[in-house]
N, C-alpha and C positions, 0 to 999 in steps of 0.2 A: 504494499500500499504506500502511496505517496503522501508525505506529510507537508502540506503547503502552509507555512507559518503565516503568510499573509491572510489566509482564510480565517485562521484562529484569531489573528489581530482584529479582523473585521468583526468577528463574533464578540470579542471583548468590547469594541466600540458600540455594538448594538445593545449589549447588556448595560453599558454605561448610559446610553440614551434612554433605556427603559427606567433606570434609576433616576435619571434627571427628570423625566416626565412625572414620576410619582412624587418627586420632591417639589414640583411646581404646580401641577394642575391635573388631578386625576378625574376631574368632573365629579360625579357622585357615585361612582361605580366601585370604589375600593375602600377597604377598611384599614385597620391599623397593622395588619400583617404583611401587606404588600412591600413596605419599605424594607423590612427585614429579609423577605424572600429575595427582592431585587438586589440588596446588598450582598447576600450570600452568593447569588448567581454571578454578580459582577466579580467578586473576589475569587470565585472559582475559575472563571475565565482568565482573569488577570494572572493568578499564580500559575495555572497550568499552561499558560502561553509558553512558559520556559521549556516545557516538554516538546512542544511543536517546533520552536526555533532550534532546539538541540537535534531534532531529527530531520529538519529540512536540510538536505545535503548541499543546497546551493548557498547556504549561509556559513561564513567562516568567522569564528570568534577571535577577537584580539585579547579577550580576557575570559575567565571562567564565569559563566552565567550564574552559577550557585553562589560564588563569592560575591558577585555583584548584588544578588538579592540579599544576602546576609548583611551587606554593607549599605543597603539602600534604606532610606528613612521610611518609605511608604510601602513598597512591594514586600518588605519583610513583615509588615503588619498584615498585609493581605495573606501572606503565607501562614502566619500564626492564626488568623481568623479562620482560614480554611481548615487548618488542621484541628483547631478546637472543636469545630462543628462536625468534622468528619469522624473524629475519634472520641468525641465526648470528653474533651480535655486534651491537653498536650501530652503525648507519649514521650516526646524528646524535648530537648531544651528549646526555648523560645528563640526564633530566628531574629526577632527584633530586639531581644534582650529586655523586653518589657512585658507587662502583665495586662491581659484583657480582663478588666474588672467587671464590665457589665454593658448591657444594651438598654436603651430606652427609646420608645417610639413616641413621636409627637405628631398628633393629627391636628390639622387646622381646617376649620370650615369657614368659608366666606359666603355670605348671601349676595348674589349678583342679580341682575335683571333676568338672567337665564336660570335662576335657581341656585342651589348650593354648589360651590366649587370646593373640592377638598384637596389637600396636599398632605403627604405623610413623610416624615423625616425620621431616619434612624440615627440616634446619637450613640456613638461608641465611646466608652470610657476606658482609657488605657493609662495605667499608672496614675490614676486620679484626674487626668486631663480629659476633657470632653472634646469629641470630634464629630462633625457632621459626616455621615458616610459618603455623601456625594463629594464633599471636599477631599476626603481620603482617596476616592476613586479618581478624581481629577488628577491628583498628585501622582497616583500610581501610573496613569497613562503618560504623564510627563516624564517620569523616571524611565519607563520603557522606551519612550521616544529618544531620550538621551542615549540609552544603551544602543538602540538600533543605529543612531547617527554616528556614535563615536567608537563603539566597541565591536562592530561587525564589518566585514567586507564581503565581496562577492555580490550576490543578489541583494538588492535593496528593497525593503518593504516600504510601500508608499504610506507614510505615517500621516496622521491627522491630529490636530490640536483639539483638546476637549473644550 
């Protein structure tokens, strides 16, 4: 089977766009679980993108992708988030060297001329500091873009800014 990293990159961007929509305007069709589900979906795409770029034989690395993740501020958080929810807690040491303390969903309803408009945001608490999951996702994409621009040669993935 051929592993086209650009396809996986585009999947990650689509997951980001779903998270963005939930954070801004879901109409009146979603409840308080969609932000958590969309965050988990994005972080899964984001973290597992590494597997696809490692298997795309047209991409050559100038640095070890695993070390890049360990040293990244945001992709390492995505890795920890994925592993916490995949394994019901971390089985190994934290890649971000930080602790995922908790999750809180915030739902906002606005009454407009078209009825209620809702948005749902997931707040991730890491070592006592609160982060909006959309901001974390945006920063993950930025870090992947830096890696793709500076740490690879050969085939170039057409990157997009979040």
